[in-house]
C-alpha positions as CSV (number, residue, x, y, z in Angstrom):
1,M,8.7,-11.8,8.7
2,K,7.8,-13.9,11.6
3,R,4.4,-15.5,11.7
4,D,3.5,-13.6,14.9
5,H,4.1,-10.3,13.2
6,S,1.8,-11.2,10.3
7,N,-0.8,-12.1,12.9
8,L,-0.3,-8.7,14.6
9,V,-0.9,-7.0,11.3
10,K,-3.9,-9.2,10.5
11,K,-5.4,-8.4,14.0
12,H,-5.0,-4.7,13.4
13,F,-6.9,-4.8,10.1
14,T,-9.5,-7.1,11.5
15,T,-10.3,-5.6,14.9
16,E,-7.9,-3.0,16.3
17,W,-8.9,-0.1,14.0
18,M,-12.6,-0.5,14.9
19,K,-11.8,1.2,18.2
20,Y,-11.3,4.4,16.2
21,G,-14.3,4.5,13.9
22,Q,-15.0,3.7,10.3
23,Y,-11.8,2.6,8.5
24,D,-11.7,5.0,5.6
25,N,-12.1,7.9,8.0
26,F,-9.6,6.4,10.4
27,V,-6.8,6.1,7.8
28,K,-7.3,9.8,6.8
29,K,-6.8,10.8,10.4
30,V,-3.6,8.8,10.9
31,C,-2.0,9.4,7.6
32,P,-1.4,13.1,6.9
33,G,-1.7,13.9,3.2
34,Y,-3.6,10.6,2.5
35,E,-6.0,12.0,-0.1
36,E,-3.2,13.8,-2.0
37,M,-1.1,10.7,-1.9
38,H,-4.0,8.5,-3.2
39,K,-4.8,10.9,-6.0
40,L,-1.1,11.0,-7.1
41,I,-1.0,7.2,-7.1
42,I,-4.0,7.0,-9.4
43,K,-2.6,9.8,-11.5
44,Q,0.4,7.7,-12.5
45,F,-1.9,5.4,-14.6
46,I,-3.0,6.6,-18.0
47,P,-6.7,6.0,-18.6
48,S,-7.6,3.4,-21.2
49,K,-10.6,1.4,-22.4
50,K,-8.3,-1.6,-23.1
51,R,-8.9,-4.8,-21.2
52,V,-6.0,-4.4,-18.9
53,H,-5.3,-6.8,-16.0
54,I,-4.4,-5.1,-12.6
55,L,-3.0,-6.5,-9.3
56,D,-3.9,-4.6,-6.1
57,I,-1.7,-5.9,-3.2
58,G,-3.2,-4.7,0.0
59,L,-6.7,-4.2,-1.3
60,G,-8.1,-2.8,2.0
61,T,-11.6,-1.5,1.6
62,G,-11.3,-1.3,-2.2
63,K,-10.8,2.4,-2.5
64,T,-7.8,2.1,-4.9
65,T,-9.5,-0.6,-7.0
66,Q,-12.6,1.5,-7.2
67,A,-10.6,4.5,-8.5
68,L,-8.8,2.3,-11.0
69,L,-12.0,0.9,-12.4
70,K,-13.1,4.4,-13.3
71,K,-9.8,4.9,-15.3
72,F,-10.0,1.4,-16.7
73,P,-13.7,0.4,-17.2
74,N,-12.8,-2.8,-19.0
75,A,-10.1,-3.9,-16.5
76,K,-10.0,-7.1,-14.5
77,I,-8.5,-6.6,-11.1
78,D,-7.1,-9.2,-8.6
79,G,-7.3,-7.7,-5.1
80,V,-5.2,-9.4,-2.4
81,D,-5.5,-8.7,1.3
82,I,-4.6,-10.6,4.5
83,S,-7.8,-9.5,6.4
84,A,-11.1,-11.2,5.8
85,S,-12.7,-8.0,7.4
86,M,-11.1,-5.8,4.7
87,I,-12.1,-8.2,2.0
88,K,-15.7,-8.1,3.2
89,K,-15.7,-4.2,3.2
90,A,-14.1,-4.2,-0.3
91,K,-16.8,-6.6,-1.6
92,A,-19.5,-4.3,-0.2
93,R,-17.9,-1.2,-1.8
94,L,-17.4,-3.0,-5.2
95,K,-20.6,-5.1,-5.2
96,K,-21.7,-3.6,-8.5
97,S,-18.5,-4.7,-10.2
98,K,-18.1,-8.2,-11.6
99,K,-14.5,-7.4,-12.7
100,V,-12.8,-7.9,-9.3
101,H,-11.4,-11.2,-8.0
102,F,-11.0,-11.1,-4.2
103,I,-8.1,-13.0,-2.7
104,E,-7.6,-13.4,1.1
105,E,-3.9,-14.1,1.4
106,D,-0.7,-12.8,2.9
107,I,1.1,-10.8,0.2
108,K,4.3,-12.6,1.1
109,K,2.8,-15.9,0.2
110,F,0.7,-14.8,-2.8
111,F,1.8,-16.1,-6.2
112,S,0.1,-15.9,-9.5
113,D,1.2,-17.2,-12.9
114,K,-1.0,-14.5,-14.5
115,K,0.6,-11.6,-16.3
116,Y,-0.5,-8.1,-15.3
117,D,-0.4,-4.7,-17.0
118,F,-0.2,-2.8,-13.7
119,C,0.3,-3.4,-10.1
120,V,-0.5,-1.1,-7.2
121,A,0.4,-1.2,-3.5
122,V,-1.0,1.4,-1.1
123,L,0.0,1.3,2.5
124,S,0.8,-2.4,2.5
125,L,4.5,-3.0,1.9
126,H,5.7,-1.3,5.1
127,H,4.5,-4.4,7.0
128,L,7.3,-6.4,5.4
129,R,10.9,-6.7,6.4
130,H,13.6,-5.5,3.9
131,Q,14.2,-8.9,2.4
132,E,10.5,-9.6,2.1
133,K,10.0,-6.4,0.2
134,K,12.8,-7.4,-2.2
135,D,11.1,-10.8,-2.6
136,V,7.7,-9.2,-3.3
137,F,9.3,-6.7,-5.8
138,R,10.9,-9.6,-7.6
139,K,7.6,-11.5,-7.9
140,I,5.9,-8.3,-9.1
141,Y,8.6,-7.8,-11.7
142,Y,8.1,-11.3,-13.2
143,S,4.3,-11.0,-13.0
144,L,4.3,-7.7,-15.0
145,K,4.1,-7.6,-18.8
146,D,6.7,-5.7,-20.7
147,Q,6.4,-2.0,-20.0
148,G,4.2,-2.9,-17.0
149,L,3.9,-0.3,-14.3
150,F,4.2,-0.9,-10.5
151,V,3.1,2.1,-8.3
152,I,3.7,2.3,-4.6
153,G,2.3,4.6,-2.0
154,D,3.7,3.8,1.5
155,R,5.2,4.7,4.8
156,V,9.0,5.0,4.3
157,N,12.2,6.0,6.0
158,F,14.4,8.7,4.4
159,K,17.9,8.9,3.2
160,T,19.3,10.2,6.5
161,E,18.5,9.2,10.0
162,K,18.1,12.9,11.0
163,M,15.4,13.4,8.3
164,T,13.6,10.2,9.3
165,K,13.6,11.2,13.0
166,E,12.3,14.7,12.1
167,R,9.5,13.3,10.0
168,I,8.5,10.8,12.7
169,S,8.5,13.5,15.3
170,S,6.3,15.7,13.2
171,W,3.9,12.7,12.5
172,K,3.7,12.0,16.2
173,A,2.7,15.6,16.9
174,Y,0.1,15.3,14.2
175,L,-1.4,12.2,15.9
176,N,-1.5,14.0,19.2
177,K,-3.2,17.1,17.6
178,I,-5.9,15.1,15.8
179,W,-6.6,12.4,18.5
180,G,-5.4,14.0,21.8
181,K,-2.2,13.1,23.6
182,E,-3.5,9.8,25.2
183,T,-5.0,8.3,22.1
184,G,-2.3,9.8,19.9
185,K,0.4,8.0,22.0
186,S,-1.5,4.7,21.8
187,L,-1.8,4.9,18.1
188,F,1.9,5.8,17.8
189,V,2.9,2.8,19.9
190,M,0.6,0.5,17.8
191,F,2.1,1.6,14.5
192,D,5.6,1.5,15.9
193,K,5.1,-2.2,16.7
194,E,3.5,-3.0,13.3
195,D,5.4,-0.9,10.8
196,I,8.7,-1.9,9.3
197,P,9.4,1.0,6.9
198,S,12.5,0.9,4.6
199,K,14.4,3.8,3.2
200,V,12.7,5.0,0.0
201,T,16.1,5.4,-1.6
202,D,16.9,1.7,-0.8
203,Q,13.6,0.6,-2.3
204,V,14.4,2.5,-5.5
205,H,17.8,0.8,-5.6
206,W,16.2,-2.7,-5.1
207,L,13.7,-2.1,-7.8
208,K,16.5,-1.1,-10.3
209,N,18.6,-4.1,-9.3
210,I,15.7,-6.4,-10.0
211,G,15.5,-5.1,-13.5
212,F,12.9,-2.3,-13.7
213,S,14.0,0.1,-16.4
214,K,12.7,3.3,-14.9
215,V,12.1,4.0,-11.2
216,K,11.1,7.4,-9.9
217,I,10.0,9.0,-6.6
218,V,7.1,11.4,-7.4
219,W,6.0,12.7,-4.0
220,N,6.9,12.6,-0.3
221,Y,5.2,14.1,2.7
222,S,5.4,13.4,6.4
223,I,6.5,9.8,6.6
224,Y,5.0,8.7,3.3
225,A,6.1,8.6,-0.4
226,V,4.8,7.7,-3.8
227,F,7.1,6.1,-6.3
228,Y,6.8,3.9,-9.3
229,A,8.8,1.3,-11.3
230,Q,8.3,0.5,-15.0
231,K,9.5,-2.8,-16.4
């Protein structure tokens, strides 16, 4: 990804969304099925009191990490995000927890020699080009322990161009309905500039080729999907 695109994404998560209100409410109003998607992501993880180590790439306001801490009360979580504004909001949300390490970094550049039990990526990977997704997938694979689980909830394209166009058209109508035509159009243009979704079927193929033993799509709705890969 070119540097200017990373800066565009960083700007969005630092200032642009503020035009539309509080972020956690904003994302619900631009992402149809968001709450269902998020619940399904968390559902993929089996609760445990073990001292697991989790990587959250695209920490955002800390919603996912907060939910994971309820499932894994003894977990240690590394949360990575490109935006200082998002990190600040996550720190406020998770201020009572001493188990989260906040890392302000572009996920393309992030590297850790730690070994994780789980990794989660919610609405973060669609900002990467195809090869960059593959590179991140490979890094995650080598960062996971044996049997480690990688769960993704993201904007995607679908197997056929026709299906993808139909889903995008439906999403555009959703934005217009929720926000009104003028604001809906502005939001659509903004996301169209920022987002680089890949086919979910391609991503499943990449994950398998990297070495993940089990990869499965568990949900899709509108322009989003939830899928996981187990090492």
